[in-house]
Structures are given as structure tokens and as C-alpha cells.
C-alpha positions in Angstrom: 0.0 0.0 0.0 1.2 3.5 -0.9 2.6 5.6 2.0 0.6 8.8 2.4 2.2 10.2 5.5 3.6 13.7 6.2 6.9 13.0 4.5 6.4 10.9 1.4 9.4 10.0 -0.7 10.2 12.3 -3.6 8.7 11.2 -6.9 10.9 10.1 -9.7 11.2 12.9 -12.2 10.6 11.2 -15.5 9.1 14.0 -17.7 9.7 13.6 -21.4 10.9 17.2 -21.6 11.6 20.4 -19.5 10.4 24.0 -20.0 13.0 26.7 -20.3 11.8 30.3 -20.1 13.5 33.7 -20.6 12.2 37.3 -20.4 13.8 40.7 -21.0 13.1 44.2 -22.2 14.7 43.7 -25.6 15.4 40.8 -27.9 19.2 41.3 -27.5 18.9 41.0 -23.8 16.6 38.0 -24.2 19.1 36.2 -26.4 21.8 36.9 -23.8 19.7 35.4 -21.0 18.9 32.3 -23.0 22.5 31.8 -24.3 23.7 29.9 -21.1 21.1 27.2 -21.8 23.4 25.8 -24.5 26.1 25.0 -21.9 23.7 22.8 -19.8 24.7 19.1 -19.3 22.5 16.2 -18.6 23.4 16.5 -14.9 22.3 20.2 -14.8 19.5 20.0 -17.3 16.6 20.0 -14.9 18.3 22.5 -12.5 18.7 25.0 -15.4 15.1 24.6 -16.3 13.9 25.3 -12.7 16.1 28.4 -12.4 14.8 29.8 -15.7 11.2 29.3 -14.6 11.9 31.0 -11.2 13.5 34.0 -13.0 10.8 34.4 -15.7 8.7 37.5 -15.7 5.4 37.1 -17.7 5.0 40.9 -17.7 8.3 41.6 -19.5 8.1 43.1 -23.0 9.9 40.1 -24.6 9.2 36.5 -23.7 10.5 33.2 -25.0 10.2 29.5 -24.2 11.9 26.3 -25.3 10.7 22.8 -24.7 13.7 20.4 -24.8 14.0 16.7 -24.2 17.7 16.6 -23.5 20.8 18.8 -23.1 21.7 18.2 -26.7 18.2 19.1 -27.8 18.3 22.2 -25.7 21.6 23.3 -27.2 20.2 23.0 -30.7 17.0 24.9 -29.9 18.9 27.6 -28.0 21.0 28.2 -31.2 17.8 28.4 -33.3 16.2 30.8 -30.8 19.3 33.1 -31.0 19.3 33.0 -34.8 15.6 33.9 -35.0 16.0 36.7 -32.4 18.8 38.2 -34.4 16.8 38.1 -37.7 15.8 41.5 -38.9 12.2 40.4 -39.2 12.2 38.7 -35.8 11.5 35.2 -37.0 10.2 33.1 -38.5 8.5 31.1 -35.8 7.1 27.9 -37.3 4.5 25.9 -35.4 5.5 22.6 -33.9 9.2 23.1 -33.2 8.7 23.8 -29.5 10.2 27.3 -29.6 7.9 30.2 -28.8 8.4 34.0 -28.7 6.2 37.0 -28.2 6.7 40.7 -27.8 3.0 41.4 -27.9 1.3 43.0 -24.8 0.3 40.7 -22.0 -2.8 38.8 -23.1 -6.0 38.6 -21.2 -9.2 36.6 -21.5 -8.4 32.9 -21.0 -11.1 30.5 -22.3 -11.3 26.9 -21.4 -12.9 24.6 -24.0 -13.9 21.1 -23.1 -14.2 18.4 -25.8 -17.2 16.2 -26.3 -17.8 12.6 -27.4 -15.7 11.6 -30.3 -12.4 12.8 -28.8 -12.0 9.7 -26.7 -9.3 7.1 -27.4 -7.9 4.1 -25.6 -5.1 5.2 -23.4 -5.9 8.9 -23.8 -3.6 11.3 -21.9 -2.1 8.4 -19.9 1.1 10.1 -19.1 -0.6 12.9 -17.3 -1.8 11.0 -14.2 1.5 9.1 -14.3 3.6 12.3 -14.0 1.3 14.9 -12.3 0.0 14.2 -8.8 -3.1 16.3 -9.1 -4.3 14.3 -12.1 -3.6 11.0 -10.3 -5.7 12.2 -7.3 -8.5 13.1 -9.7 -8.5 9.5 -11.1 -8.4 8.1 -7.6 -11.5 10.2 -6.6 -13.3 9.1 -9.7 -12.7 5.4 -9.1 -14.0 5.8 -5.5 -17.4 6.8 -7.0 -17.9 3.5 -8.7 -19.3 5.1 -11.8 -19.4 1.8 -13.8 -20.8 -0.4 -11.0 -18.6 -3.5 -10.7 -16.1 -2.4 -13.4 -13.4 0.1 -13.1 -13.3 3.1 -15.4 -9.5 3.2 -15.5 -9.6 -0.4 -16.9 -11.8 0.8 -19.7 -9.7 3.8 -20.5 -6.3 2.2 -19.8 -6.7 -1.5 -20.6 -3.8 -3.9 -20.9 -2.0 -3.8 -24.3 -3.9 -5.7 -26.9 -2.3 -8.7 -28.5 -4.1 -8.6 -31.8 -6.4 -6.4 -33.9 -9.5 -8.1 -32.6 -8.6 -7.2 -29.0 -7.9 -3.6 -30.0 -11.3 -3.3 -31.7 -13.0 -4.7 -28.7 -11.3 -2.2 -26.4 -12.2 0.7 -28.6 -15.8 -0.4 -28.9 -16.1 -0.7 -25.1 -14.8 2.9 -24.6 -17.0 4.2 -27.5 -20.2 3.2 -25.7 -21.9 6.4 -24.7 -22.3 5.4 -21.0 -18.6 4.8 -20.8 -17.2 7.5 -23.1 -18.8 10.4 -21.4 -17.6 9.7 -17.8 -14.2 8.8 -19.2 -13.9 12.1 -21.0 -15.1 13.8 -17.9 -12.4 12.4 -15.7 -9.7 13.2 -18.2 -10.9 16.8 -18.5 -11.2 17.3 -14.7 -7.8 15.7 -14.2 -6.3 18.3 -16.6 -8.4 21.0 -14.7 -6.7 19.9 -11.5 -3.3 20.4 -13.0 -4.2 23.8 -14.3 -5.4 24.8 -10.8 -2.1 23.6 -9.3 -0.4 25.9 -11.9 -2.4 28.8 -10.5 -4.5 29.3 -13.7 -8.1 30.3 -13.6 -10.3 30.8 -16.7 -12.2 34.0 -17.6 -14.7 32.0 -19.8 -15.6 28.4 -20.2 -17.5 26.4 -22.8 -17.7 22.9 -24.3 -18.8 21.0 -27.3 -21.9 18.9 -26.6 -21.0 16.8 -23.6 -18.2 19.2 -22.8 -20.7 21.7 -21.3 -20.8 19.5 -18.1 -17.1 19.9 -17.2 -17.4 23.5 -18.4 -20.1 24.1 -15.7 -17.9 22.3 -13.2 -14.9 24.5 -14.0 -17.0 27.6 -13.5 -18.2 26.4 -10.1 -21.9 25.9 -11.2 -21.9 22.2 -10.2 -19.7 20.1 -8.0 -16.9 17.8 -9.0 -18.7 14.6 -7.9 -22.0 15.7 -9.3 -20.4 16.4 -12.7 -19.2 12.8 -13.0 -22.5 11.2 -11.8 -24.3 13.5 -14.3 -21.8 12.3 -17.0 -22.7 8.7 -16.4 -26.4 9.3 -16.3 -26.4 11.4 -19.5 -24.5 8.7 -21.3 -27.0 6.0 -20.2 -30.0 8.1 -21.3 -28.5 8.8 -24.7 -27.7 5.0 -25.1 -31.3 4.1 -24.3 -32.5 6.7 -26.9 -30.2 5.3 -29.5 -31.6 1.8 -29.0 -35.1 3.1 -29.4 -34.5 4.9 -32.7 -31.7 4.1 -35.1 -29.7 7.0 -36.7 -26.3 8.0 -37.9 -24.1 11.1 -38.3 -21.7 12.2 -41.0 -19.1 15.0 -40.9 -18.9 17.1 -44.0 -16.2 19.6 -45.0 -18.0 22.2 -47.1 -19.3 25.8 -46.9 -22.0 25.5 -44.2 -24.6 27.9 -45.7 -24.5 26.1 -49.1 -24.6 22.7 -47.3 -27.7 23.8 -45.4 -29.4 24.7 -48.7 -29.0 21.1 -49.9 -31.0 19.6 -47.0 -34.4 20.1 -48.7 -36.6 17.8 -50.6 -35.5 14.2 -50.5 -32.9 15.1 -47.9 -35.2 17.0 -45.6 -35.0 14.2 -43.0 -31.4 15.1 -42.4 -30.4 18.1 -40.3 -27.2 19.9 -39.3 -26.5 18.7 -35.8 -23.1 20.4 -35.3 -22.1 23.8 -36.7 -18.4 23.2 -36.0 -16.7 25.9 -38.1 -17.5 28.0 -41.2 -16.2 25.1 -43.4 -17.3 22.0 -41.4 -20.6 20.6 -40.1 -22.0 17.3 -38.9 -25.2 16.0 -40.4 -27.6 13.7 -38.5 -30.6 11.7 -39.6 -32.1 8.3 -40.3 -29.6 5.8 -41.8 -31.3 5.5 -45.2 -31.7 9.2 -45.7 -28.1 9.8 -44.7 -26.8 7.2 -47.2 -28.6 9.0 -50.0 -27.1 12.3 -49.0 -23.6 10.7 -48.9 -24.1 9.4 -52.4 -24.9 12.9 -53.6 -21.9 14.4 -51.8 -19.6 11.8 -53.4 -21.0 12.6 -56.8 -20.3 16.3 -56.2 -16.8 15.5 -54.9 -17.5 16.9 -51.4 -15.4 15.4 -48.6 -17.4 13.6 -45.9 -16.8 10.9 -43.3 -19.3 8.7 -41.4 -18.9 9.0 -37.6 -18.8 5.9 -35.4 -21.8 6.9 -33.2 -24.8 4.9 -32.0 -27.5 7.2 -33.3 -28.3 10.8 -34.5 -27.3 12.9 -31.6 -28.5 16.5 -31.3 -31.5 15.8 -33.4 -35.2 14.8 -32.9 -33.9 11.2 -32.2 -32.8 12.4 -28.7 -36.1 14.0 -27.7 -37.0 11.0 -25.6 -33.9 11.5 -23.4 -34.5 15.2 -22.5 -37.3 14.8 -19.9 -35.5 12.0 -17.9 -32.3 14.0 -17.9 -34.1 17.1 -16.6 -35.7 15.1 -13.9 -32.2 13.7 -12.9 -30.9 17.3 -12.8 -33.4 18.2 -10.2 -31.3 16.3 -7.7 -28.1 18.1 -8.7 -27.3 21.3 -6.8 -26.6 24.2 -9.2 -25.0 27.6 -8.3 -24.4 30.7 -10.3 -21.3 30.3 -12.4 -18.2 32.3 -11.2 -17.3 33.0 -14.8 -19.5 33.1 -18.0 -20.3 29.6 -19.4 -21.3 29.7 -23.0 -23.8 27.0 -24.2 -24.2 25.3 -27.5 -27.9 25.8 -28.1 -27.9 29.7 -28.0 -24.2 30.4 -28.2 -24.8 32.7 -25.2 -23.8 32.5 -21.5 -25.8 30.3 -19.2 -28.3 32.0 -17.0 -27.5 32.3 -13.3 -30.9 30.9 -12.1 -30.6 27.1 -11.3 -33.9 26.1 -12.8 -33.2 27.8 -16.1 -29.7 26.2 -16.1 -31.2 22.7 -15.7 -33.7 23.2 -18.5 -31.1 24.5 -20.9 -28.7 21.7 -20.2 -31.4 19.0 -20.6 -32.8 20.5 -23.9 -29.3 20.6 -25.4 -29.6 16.8 -26.2 -32.1 17.4 -29.0 -30.8 20.8 -30.3 -28.0 21.5 -32.7 -24.5 22.5 -31.4 -23.7 26.0 -32.7 -20.1 25.8 -31.8 -18.7 28.2 -34.4 -21.1 30.9 -33.3 -20.3 30.2 -29.7 -16.5 30.8 -30.4 -17.1 34.1 -32.1 -19.3 35.2 -29.2 -16.7 34.2 -26.7 -14.1 36.2 -28.6 -16.4 39.2 -28.8 -16.8 39.0 -25.0 -13.0 39.3 -24.5 -11.6 35.8 -25.0 -8.2 35.9 -26.6 -6.5 32.6 -25.5 -8.5 29.5 -26.2 -7.2 26.4 -24.3 -8.6 23.0 -25.0 -8.8 21.2 -21.7 -9.2 17.5 -22.4 -8.3 14.6 -24.7 -7.2 15.3 -28.2 -7.1 18.5 -30.2 -10.4 18.5 -32.2 -11.7 21.8 -30.7 -8.3 23.4 -31.3 -8.6 22.9 -35.0 -12.2 24.1 -35.1 -11.2 27.3 -33.1 -8.3 28.0 -35.5 -10.6 27.6 -38.5 -13.2 29.9 -37.0 -11.0 32.6 -35.3 -7.8 32.5 -37.4 -5.1 34.8 -36.1 -7.5 36.8 -33.9 -6.9 34.5 -31.0 -4.2 32.2 -29.6 -5.4 28.6 -29.6 -3.6 25.9 -27.6 -4.2 22.2 -26.9 -3.2 20.5 -23.7 -3.1 17.2 -25.5 -1.8 17.8 -29.1 -1.5 14.9 -31.4 1.9 13.4 -32.0 3.3 14.0 -28.5 3.3 12.2 -25.2 0.6 13.7 -23.0 3.0 15.0 -20.4 5.2 16.8 -23.0 2.1 18.3 -24.6 0.9 19.6 -21.3 4.3 21.2 -20.5 4.4 22.7 -24.0 0.9 24.2 -23.5 2.0 25.8 -20.1 5.1 27.2 -21.9 2.8 28.8 -24.5 0.6 30.3 -21.8 3.6 31.8 -20.1 4.9 33.3 -23.4 1.4 34.8 -23.9 1.9 36.6 -20.6 -0.2 34.5 -18.2 1.3 34.0 -14.7 2.0 30.2 -14.4 3.0 29.0 -10.9 5.9 26.8 -12.1 6.8 25.7 -8.6 4.1 23.0 -8.6 6.3 21.0 -11.0 9.0 20.7 -8.4 7.1 20.3 -5.1 7.1 16.5 -5.2 10.3 16.0 -7.1 13.8 16.3 -5.9 15.8 18.6 -8.2 18.7 16.7 -9.6 22.0 18.3 -8.8 25.5 17.5 -10.3 27.2 14.7 -8.5 30.0 16.1 -6.2 33.6 15.2 -7.1 34.6 12.4 -4.8 38.0 12.2 -3.2 40.3 9.6 -4.7 40.3 8.0 -1.2 36.6 7.5 -1.2 35.5 3.9 -1.5 32.0 2.8 -2.8 30.1 0.8 -0.1 27.8 -2.0 -1.3 26.6 -5.4 -0.4 30.0 -6.9 -1.3 32.0 -5.0 1.3 29.5 -3.5 3.8 30.2 -5.0 7.2 32.9 -7.3 5.9 36.2 -6.0 7.3 39.5 -7.5 6.1 41.0 -9.5 7.5 38.0 -11.3 9.0 37.7 -11.4 12.8 38.0 -15.1 12.9 41.1 -15.1 10.8 41.9 -16.0 7.3 41.6 -19.6 6.3 44.8 -21.0 4.8 44.7 -22.5 1.4 44.8 -26.3 1.4 48.2 -27.8 0.8 48.4 -29.2 -2.7 50.6 -32.2 -3.1 53.4 -31.5 -5.5 53.2 -33.1 -8.9 55.5 -36.0 -9.1 58.3 -35.5 -11.6 58.0 -37.6 -14.6 60.3 -40.7 -14.7 62.8 -40.6 -17.4 63.4 -43.8 -19.2 67.1 -44.4 -19.6 68.4 -45.9 -22.7 71.5 -48.1 -23.1 72.3 -46.4 -26.4 75.5 -44.3 -26.3 75.0 -40.6 -26.3 76.5 -38.6 -29.1 79.7 -36.8 -28.3 79.3 -33.1 -27.5 80.3 -30.4 -29.9 83.8 -29.1 -29.3 83.8 -25.9 -27.2 85.6 -22.6 -27.9 89.3 -23.3 -28.3 91.3 -22.7 -25.1 93.5 -20.2 -27.0 90.8 -17.5 -26.7 91.0 -17.4 -22.9 93.6 -14.5 -22.9 91.1 -12.3 -24.7 88.4 -12.8 -22.1 90.9 -12.1 -19.3 91.8 -8.7 -20.9 88.2 -7.7 -21.2 87.6 -8.6 -17.5 90.6 -6.5 -16.4 89.4 -3.5 -18.5 85.9 -3.7 -17.0 87.3 -4.0 -13.5 89.4 -0.8 -14.1 86.4 1.1 -15.3 84.3 0.2 -12.3 87.2 1.2 -9.9 87.5 4.5 -11.6 83.8 5.2 -11.4 83.8 4.3 -7.7 86.6 6.6 -6.9 84.9 9.5 -8.7 81.7 8.9 -6.8 83.5 8.8 -3.5 85.2 12.1 -4.3 81.8 13.6 -5.0 80.3 12.4 -1.8 83.2 13.7 0.2 82.7 17.2 -1.3 79.0 17.2 -0.4 79.9 16.1 3.1 82.1 19.2 3.5 79.0 21.4 2.9 79.4 22.4 -0.7 76.4 22.7 -2.9 76.5 20.8 -6.2 77.3 24.0 -8.0 80.6 24.4 -6.1 82.0 21.0 -6.4 85.4 21.2 -8.1 86.4 18.7 -10.6 87.7 15.6 -8.8 91.4 14.7 -9.2 92.1 13.1 -12.5 91.4 9.5 -12.3 94.2 7.2 -13.1 93.9 6.2 -16.7 93.5 2.7 -17.5 96.8 0.9 -18.0 97.8 0.7 -21.6 96.8 -2.5 -23.1 99.5 -4.8 -24.4 99.6 -5.1 -28.1 97.5 -8.0 -29.1 99.6 -11.0 -29.5 99.2 -13.0 -32.6 97.2 -16.0 -32.0 98.8 -19.2 -33.3 96.8 -20.7 -36.1 94.8 -23.7 -35.0 95.9 -27.0 -36.3 94.4 -28.0 -39.6 91.3 -30.1 -39.2 91.5 -33.6 -40.5 90.6 -33.9 -44.2 86.9 -34.5 -44.6 85.7 -37.8 -45.8 84.7 -38.1 -49.4 81.2 -36.7 -50.0 81.1 -34.6 -46.8 81.1 -30.8 -46.6 84.3 -29.2 -45.3 83.6 -27.3 -42.1 85.0 -23.6 -42.1 87.6 -22.6 -39.6 86.2 -20.7 -36.6 86.6 -16.9 -36.7 87.9 -15.4 -33.5 85.6 -12.9 -31.8 86.6 -9.2 -32.2 88.3 -7.7 -29.2 86.7 -4.3 -28.3 89.2 -1.4 -28.0 89.7 -0.1 -24.5 89.8 3.6 -23.8 91.0 5.5 -20.8 88.3 6.4 -18.3 87.3 10.1 -18.5 87.2 12.4 -15.5 83.8 12.7 -14.0 82.3 16.2 -14.7 80.8 18.2 -11.9 77.0 17.7 -11.7 74.8 20.6 -12.9 73.2 22.9 -10.3 70.1 21.6 -8.7 67.0 23.0 -10.5 64.7 25.6 -8.8 61.8 24.1 -6.9 58.4 25.6 -7.6 55.2 24.8 -5.7 54.2 22.1 -8.2 57.5 20.3 -7.8 57.4 20.5 -4.0 53.9 19.2 -3.9 54.9 16.4 -6.2 57.8 15.4 -3.9 55.5 15.5 -0.9 52.9 13.4 -2.6 55.5 10.9 -3.8 57.0 10.6 -0.4 53.7 10.1 1.3 52.8 7.5 -1.3 56.1 5.8 -0.7 55.8 5.8 3.1 52.2 5.0 3.5 51.5 2.6 0.6 48.7 4.7 -0.8 48.7 4.9 -4.7 50.0 8.2 -5.9 46.9 8.7 -8.0 44.7 8.6 -4.9 46.5 11.4 -3.1 45.2 15.0 -3.3 46.7 18.1 -1.7 43.5 18.8 0.3 43.6 15.5 2.1 43.7 15.5 5.9 46.7 13.7 7.3 44.8 12.0 10.1 41.2 11.7 9.0 41.9 10.9 5.4 45.3 9.1 5.4 45.7 8.0 9.1 49.2 9.5 9.4 50.3 9.8 13.1 53.1 11.9 14.6 55.7 9.2 14.1 54.9 8.7 10.5 55.1 12.5 10.0 58.7 12.4 11.3 59.6 9.7 8.8 57.9 11.6 5.9 59.7 14.8 6.9 63.1 13.1 7.0 62.5 11.6 3.6 61.4 15.0 2.2 64.6 16.7 3.5 66.7 14.2 1.6 64.8 15.1 -1.6 65.1 18.9 -1.0 68.7 19.9 -0.9 69.2 23.1 1.1 66.1 22.6 3.2 66.8 24.1 6.7 65.9 22.4 9.9 62.1 22.2 10.3 60.4 22.9 13.6 58.7 19.7 14.7 56.0 21.7 16.6 55.2 23.6 13.4 55.0 20.4 11.5 52.7 18.9 14.1 50.2 21.7 13.5 50.0 21.2 9.8 46.9 19.2 9.0 46.9 18.8 5.2 49.4 17.9 2.5 48.9 21.3 1.0 49.9 22.9 4.3 53.1 20.9 4.5 54.0 21.8 0.9 53.4 25.5 1.5 55.4 25.4 4.7 58.4 23.7 3.1 58.2 26.1 0.2 58.4 29.1 2.6 61.4 27.4 4.4 63.2 26.9 1.2 62.7 30.5 0.3 64.1 31.6 3.7 67.4 29.8 3.3 70.4 32.2 3.6 72.7 32.6 0.7 76.2 31.1 1.5 79.1 33.6 1.4 81.6 33.3 -1.3 85.1 32.2 -0.3 88.4 32.6 -2.0 88.9 28.9 -2.1 85.9 28.1 -4.1 83.1 29.9 -5.8 80.0 29.0 -4.0 76.8 29.2 -6.0 73.7 30.6 -4.5 71.1 28.3 -3.1 68.5 27.4 -5.7 65.1 29.0 -5.5 62.4 26.5 -4.8 59.0 27.3 -6.4 55.9 26.4 -4.3 54.8 23.6 -6.6 58.2 22.0 -6.3 58.2 22.1 -2.5 54.7 20.7 -2.4 55.7 17.9 -4.8 58.7 17.0 -2.5 56.6 17.1 0.6 54.0 14.8 -0.9 56.6 12.4 -2.2 58.3 12.3 1.2 55.0 11.7 3.1 54.2 8.9 0.6 57.7 7.4 1.2 57.5 7.6 5.0 53.9 6.6 5.5 53.4 4.1 2.8 50.4 6.1 1.4 50.4 6.1 -2.4 51.7 9.4 -3.8 48.6 9.7 -5.9 46.3 9.7 -2.9 48.0 12.6 -1.1 46.6 16.1 -1.4 48.0 19.4 0.0 44.8 20.1 2.0 45.0 16.8 3.9 45.2 16.9 7.7 48.3 15.2 9.0 46.7 13.6 12.0 43.0 13.3 11.1 43.6 12.4 7.5 47.0 10.8 7.5 47.5 9.7 11.1 
């Protein structure tokens, strides 16, 4: 069971897109505000969207919005937005590319249009209750009413996926039934209405197409939410009963409506216009036989038409039998004066405020034509400028555009070709660009805003089921591996056959050559050893590498005796007939020996910068602690991060001093107060900079002490700490605490 306590877990944010908004006084400023969107990454994608929504001002002169599905999509659309804003004509702004812009004055007059029967479809707007909590609550409330008796309405609207075409047709037929379609459309529309209320939007006018008048009355506060759904179910049942009593059909025709009305005379007088949808579209209702004759005439005249999948001729005399039962049912439904004007289909005028008159008008609507085109023009004349279709599909959106053209902004919450959640977000973006104040915070209240993952220290270890609570070595000790018996050596079978004689080795006469090479190598090693001892003695006397005089000339290697002529080896015995003569062996060449050269004085030690010092510190810490060098960072604490104690610090410092020539004595108390590898590196760098320059003497020219850069000192400190503690050099960082991080 779902937890509904005071602190529920954040919902998983799985929107198919995010809305990015920008507002400014000029188009140039608007482009500058939107430019950073192109730098967003997948990790910052949602956070950038939320920030843009919080900073958006719907009253600004220039407003723009982008609906993007990913960071790459956002970068592309941001570039397109900038190009259009820089265009001299300020565009173009093609529809359907999810980029919107307006510099028109803030719009007013928001109209909610609710669709009627015919807009339903299996799975309609399914992503909305999945992603928006207000819509989910609306569906839960509707299911609690038990509108379909023993069946669940959500199972009719959102059945399991069909496995074949026959199952698909059965599911569509079940939803198409009037007693099911009308309450289903009602719940979808009221779920959308709940989301709009959460976004802080309220209509200035409402209206619907046929059945859509019921949710329109609910949105205006004329009837309650629960009463609207019960009324939807009862209205559908009464219309289904009337359809069974009298057969009929309906056909949509795309033609000039006045000329189409003139055709419905004579043999076609049984047919009537049931829906005046737009100046170029109407729906004709009538008996099946009469409607078939009319369709034949329309086909001959090449006029487009399409038979509608309905049970009978709605909004005609065929529905007269359902009007009285519906009005009686309405007597038990509380009505109130609408908070905003609700335009009706029968008269294309607002509903009256008296409850009895409202009930009579709503009941009589079943048998009267729907004058939707006239209703739209009347709503526009009353001040409606933004027409928003609130419900499944976009049928009314197309009719409103055909009727009003560019005189109004027409938006669908559930446009075709898009997931329902993406369509809803796009509609909200268009409303914001039109200047309406959308409360965007409702999109984030139940979702945790994703933030970029922080950079983890190299010393951080992931904890999971494989290592949590499993210290090594185990408390009960490590089991030793079983002793494996050695594999017995294979027994060699000895043969009594005589072995072949070994090939003759190198003649003994070549031994003097090897002796001479050995003596020369020995002399070379002795010379190198004497030169190295002289260098160490000079260093021990306190001279820097730059002042070391050339060591005394090493004794040259003794002159090698002239090579004595090697006596020719005895001639081999003549080969037997038919055998190849073996060539005489060629003596190996004797390398010429040269006198050992005097060892040159080593070059002065390079200057140490901060990077070099840090490198030495990290390498030393890695060496002494065993931590990998790549794991060490300057900011690591010696105690808490690396477990380095005071004893280990002394070892690290001694190793660093060996690697930093000229480093003066370091105060142990000061070193004890340094908590990070970076602090040690900085301290050593300062100490190297404070070394006094040695005075020049007449005996030798003493070079000045090398200048150590901060980076060099830090490298030496880190290398020394690594050496003395065993931490890997890569793990050490200058900011590490000596005790808490390194111990």
C-alpha cells in the first residue's frame, strides 16, 4: 500500500521534456539570457530549467520559451532561438518546433474549451496521471465513486496492451459506448483541470462541445466535481437508451456551411445539421437510409465527408426521448451561479444564473444543434483571446483556428503526435509566453531537483553489499589455502644407447682475450667508484652541487698490451669423401679499451616551484604509506583521510629533507600543527625561500642556493610523506590533515 504520511518519498522525475523560459526588455537581452542554456549538461538539465522558470517575468516586453527533451536538444534549440531573435524580421516562428516567442502585450481573456464525445481514445492522456500528482488524485477520486458499477473506469480507458487487432477493436468499442465514453472524457478533462489549478491558472470564460458543457459548468463552479461525474454517467446512459429506441447516424462534411444547409431540402429534408463546428465544417444527422442517399450525392459532387462511429443521430429529434428523464435527474443536482461566464451550444450565449433555467437549458441541449462556431465568435467578442482545449485530443483546437484565425491564440493541452506530459508542458510554456502567470513551482514540489554529483575524493570507496560489514582480515582469521601435493616429476626412461659426443667448445687459446676484457671492466668500475667517493666527500664538506670542483684526475686505464698474434689452430683432418668441409672458426673481435674520462661536476640543482614541492610531498607520502600516488590529493587531511600519526610524520619529513637539498631544519612543533598535505607543501616552500645565501670564499666559488617554487616544494613534501607513511603518492593532497587524514 502506498505511504501517504507527512513526509512521502520524492517522486521520480521522468518528464519527457523540460520547459526553459526567458524574459527581457529587448530581444538582444533576451538572447543573452537564453545563451547559457546551450552549456547545460544532462546533470544540470533540470536544474537549469527550474532556475529559468523562477526568474521568468510574464509581464516583460519580450518573452520566449523552449521545450527540450535533453541537453543536446536544448543546445540545438537555443541556437535556433538566438538566430531567430537576431533576424531583422524577428522570426520566422514555425509551429510545432517547441520554440515560442512573443513581444505582444500581455494577453487577457483565458477561455477553457472542453471536448465532447468523439475525442475519446484508448489510453488517452495516460502520461498525465503518471507524471502529475493532481491528475492522479482526480482519477483516484473518480474510481472511488464506482461510476461503472462493478467495473473500473480506468480499466476501460487504460486496458492492458492488446495482443491482436480483434482485441484492439473490442477495447475501442467498449470505450466508445456512450455510457462509458462520457464519464471517461469527464475524468480526463477534470484531471487536466486539477493540474491547471495547481499551476495557478483560472479561466475567464468556459465552454464545451456537446457533452463538454458539463465539465465547463464544473470548471465555473456551477456544479460540484462529484455531481459532474455522476451526471456524465447518467447522461450517457439516457443517450444510449434513446439510441436503442431509434436508429440513426451522423456524417461529418467539409463544405461551406450555408450552401450545405441549402442542400438539406426535398429528398434530404429528414437530415439536419447537428453540429455547426466551423465555417467550413458541419456534422449532419438523420435516419440511416436518408443519410446514405445524401452521402451518395456528396460523393458525386466531390465533397469530402466521413461517417462518424456513433450509436444514433445525436442533437436531433432522435434524442427527444432523453430530454425529460435528464431534466428530472438534474433536479437532484445542486446548481450555483457560475463564477465566470459559461457559453452554451444551443444559444451560443452564456448560461443564466438561475438554477432552474440552467437545468432546463442543459437537458434540452440533447435534441438541439450544437452552434459551436457561433459560440466561439461570441466568446471572442466577450474578450476571450486565449482558447485552451482542456481534455483529450485537439479536435476543438482545429475548429477554433478555422473559426477565429489569427484573432486568438489557440492551444491544446493534449496535441496529437506528442506524449501527454510533453504536450501539457508545452501548453504551459505557450501560456507563459502569452503573458499568463504560471506558478511553475508546482512542477517541483514532489520532485527532488537533480544536482550535479559532487567530485569524490580519490580515497573514497564505494560501499555496497559486497563490502559493507565485511572488514578484512575477517575477525575469525583467514583460512589458509589447502596444501596441494606436488606433482611427481616424470620418470625418465634411460636408454642403453650411447649418447652422441658433445660439440667441441671454444678453443682454449681464446682465454687471454676474455681475461683482458675482464681486467678492463674492473678498471672502469674502480674509476667510477673513486669519482663517486670524491663527489660524496665534497658534499659532506658542505658544498652545494654548483661548487664541487672537478675531482682529481682518475688514473687512466693501463695501456693494453699489443694483441699477440694467435697461433693458427691445427688444420682439421681432411673431410671424408662426399662430406662438406667445415669452415675454420673466426675469433671474436676484441673491443678497443679507452681510458676512463674524468667525472664532470653535476649541474646545479633545479629551482623548486610549488608544483615540484607538492609532487615530492605526494610521492614521499605514497612511498611511506603505501597509498597509490593517483589517490592522493593536496587537500587530504593527514589524520582523518590518510591515518598518518606523529611518528609517521617524522619519517615523511626526513625523507622529504633528503629530496630537497638546502632545506633548513624544520620545527617539529610547526610540522605537528600542519593538518593537510597542501599545508606541508606551503610550509616547506616558505622554508626553502628563507634559506640564507652562503658567502663566497676565496677557495671556491659557491653558487647561491637554488630558489624553490611552491609547486616543487609541495611535490617534494607529498613524495616524502608517501615514502615515510606508505600512502600512495597519488592519494596525497595538499589540503590533507596530517593527524586526522594521514594519522
